[in-house]
C-alpha positions as CSV (number, residue, x, y, z in Angstrom):
1,X,70.0,32.4,190.8
2,X,72.5,30.0,189.6
3,X,74.6,28.0,192.0
4,X,77.8,28.8,190.2
5,X,77.7,32.4,191.4
6,X,77.9,31.2,195.0
7,X,80.9,28.8,194.8
8,X,82.2,28.1,198.3
9,X,84.7,30.8,199.1
10,X,87.7,30.4,201.5
11,X,86.3,32.7,204.0
12,X,82.9,31.0,204.5
13,X,81.6,30.1,207.9
14,X,78.5,28.9,209.5
15,X,75.8,31.3,210.7
16,X,76.3,30.5,214.3
17,X,79.9,31.7,214.1
18,X,79.1,35.0,212.3
19,X,79.8,38.0,214.6
20,X,76.7,40.3,215.5
21,X,76.0,43.0,213.0
22,X,78.2,41.6,210.1
23,X,76.3,41.5,206.8
24,X,76.6,38.1,205.1
25,X,75.0,36.1,202.3
26,X,73.8,32.6,202.4
27,X,76.0,30.2,200.4
28,X,74.1,26.9,201.3
29,X,71.8,25.1,203.6
30,X,73.1,21.8,204.6
31,X,71.1,19.0,206.1
32,X,68.0,17.1,205.1
33,X,64.5,16.7,206.2
34,X,62.1,19.1,207.8
35,X,64.6,21.5,209.3
36,X,66.2,22.2,206.0
37,X,62.9,22.4,204.2
38,X,61.6,24.9,207.0
39,X,64.6,27.1,206.6
40,X,64.3,27.2,202.8
41,X,60.5,28.0,203.1
42,X,61.4,30.9,205.4
43,X,63.6,32.5,202.8
44,X,67.1,31.2,204.0
45,X,68.2,30.3,200.5
46,X,71.5,30.7,198.8
47,X,72.0,34.3,197.9
48,X,69.8,35.8,200.6
49,X,71.2,38.6,202.7
50,X,71.5,37.7,206.3
51,X,73.0,39.0,209.7
52,X,72.9,38.1,213.3
53,X,71.1,40.6,215.3
54,X,71.6,39.1,218.9
55,X,71.8,35.8,220.7
56,X,70.3,34.7,224.1
57,X,72.6,34.9,227.1
58,X,73.6,31.2,226.8
59,X,73.6,31.4,223.0
60,X,70.5,29.7,222.1
61,X,68.3,30.9,220.3
62,X,70.0,33.3,217.8
63,X,68.0,36.1,216.4
64,X,68.8,36.9,212.7
65,X,67.5,39.3,210.1
66,X,66.9,37.7,206.7
67,X,65.2,39.2,203.7
68,X,64.0,42.1,205.9
69,X,62.4,40.2,208.8
70,X,63.7,38.8,212.1
71,X,63.9,35.1,212.7
72,X,64.9,33.1,215.8
73,X,66.9,30.0,215.0
74,X,68.3,27.3,217.3
75,X,72.1,27.2,217.3
76,X,71.9,23.7,215.8
77,X,69.9,25.1,213.0
78,X,72.3,28.0,212.4
79,X,75.2,25.4,212.0
80,X,73.6,24.2,209.0
81,X,73.6,27.5,207.3
82,X,76.9,28.4,205.4
83,X,77.4,32.0,205.0
84,X,80.1,34.4,203.6
85,X,80.5,37.9,204.9
86,X,80.0,40.8,202.4
87,X,81.2,44.3,202.3
């Protein structure tokens, strides 16, 4: 998908701030190196649907649903994923 379709909207947030159960779409994955590459390889790419399922009692890790499967992410990894809520 072209990146121009996912211009950074005003109501964007990072995945770690997304409330549980809110549907969102990935806008961008910031960062460099193996963590960003790992996220992209697992399907966390711009345009992918994503939502937070639950978080551990202390907030780390976070369980998310992306492209139909569940994925556990560290809070620091979730901070690198920019999302926008969808209706």
